[in-house]
N, C-alpha and C positions, 0 to 999 in steps of 0.2 A: 575436525569432522564438521561437515556442513549438512544442513537440513535439506538443501535443494541445489540444483545445478546453477541457478542464478547466483547464489551466494558463493559457491565454489569458484565460478568463473570470475566474479568480481574480485575476489582476493588473489587468485592465481594471476589474473591479468593486470593487477594494480601496479602502476609504476613505483609504488612505495614498497611493494613486497619483493625485495631483492636481497641477494646475498650481502650486499654492502650495507643496506639498512639494518638487516638482522644482525650482522656482525658488529655493527656499531652499538646496538642495544646490549649485546652480550660481551663486548670488549674483546672480540676475536677478529682475525683477518678475514676479509670477505672470501678469500681463496679457500678458506677452510670450511665455509658454510655450504651445505648441500641441501637444496630444496627439491623434494621428490613429490610431485602431485600424483595422486592415485584417483583418477577420474571415476573409475568403476565403483569405488566405494566412497566417493566425495570426501576424500581425506588428503591432507598434505602432511608429509613428514619433513621436519627440518632437523638436520643433524650437524654436529660440529664436534671437534675434539673436546674431551673433558679434562680439566686439570686434575692432577693427582691420580688417585686409584681408578682403575677401570671398573666397569659395572660388575658388581658381585665380589670384587677383591676385598681383602681386609682393608679397612679404612674408608671404604666407599660409603658415603652418607646418603646417597639417593639412588638406590638400586633401580628403581622404576622410572627415574627421570621426571617424576610427577611434579617436582618443584620448579622445573625448568621453563615452564610456559609463561610465567608471570611477566617477564619483560616484553613479550609479544603484545600484551595488552596496551602498551604505549604506542604501538604502530597503527597509524590511521590509514585505512584503505578505502 
């Protein structure tokens, strides 16, 4: 989520913000990374397959995905 359109555009338009670079951070193939910008609400959703249990299934350790954003902090845009 971004505070203004300038920040949103900077990240979405960055040559570093790609499926390949995000896949490398998470150890998944670039082809499985989906980047979905939602300009109307200044938000970007990044999704990829999760290993193991699906969300809410027995054995799922992170139902809300709240721990998944940390590797993105290493991405310079």
